[in-house]
Each structure stands twice: as structure tokens, then as C-alpha cells.
C-alpha positions, 0 to 999 in steps of 0.5 A: 148545829142542832137547830140547823139539823132540826130545821133540815129534818122538820123536827123540834130542837128538843127532839134533836137534843133528845136524840143526841143525848140518847145516842151519847148514852148508847155510845157510852155503854158500847164504848165501855164494852169495846174498851174493856174487850180491847184492854183484855185482848192487849193483856192476853197478847202480852201473856201469849207465848206464840204468834198463833196464840196472838193471832187467835186472841186478835181473831176472838176480839174481832169476832166479839166486836163484829169487825 
């Protein structure tokens, strides 16, 4: 698949491999941040005592993740 992408884009196989590895590293960083925010929100929702608090936590998470 990487060779097909390289051929289609007029790139070398190594350039495509480097691009994939760079994207993977970026995702690992962002994915970790997303998971940490998600788990914190989940914990905070469990500790919330009202629906309004739960809603505020959810909205804060959405804003933090820019969803």
C-alpha cells in the first residue's frame, strides 16, 4: 500500500514511510492528550451531583477537544 501511495503521489517509498511515521508520532501525542481529558471528564461526571454539573463537564470537554 505504501508503494502504491508513493507511485500515485510521485514520491519515493522512503518519503511515504517517513510521512506515515511522522503522522503516527503526532497521533500518539494527541491521542494521549485526548484519552487523559476523556478519563478526567468521566471521573468528574461520576462525582457530579446534578445534571447541570454533568452538562458543564461535557461542554468543557467538547471545548477542550474543539469538537
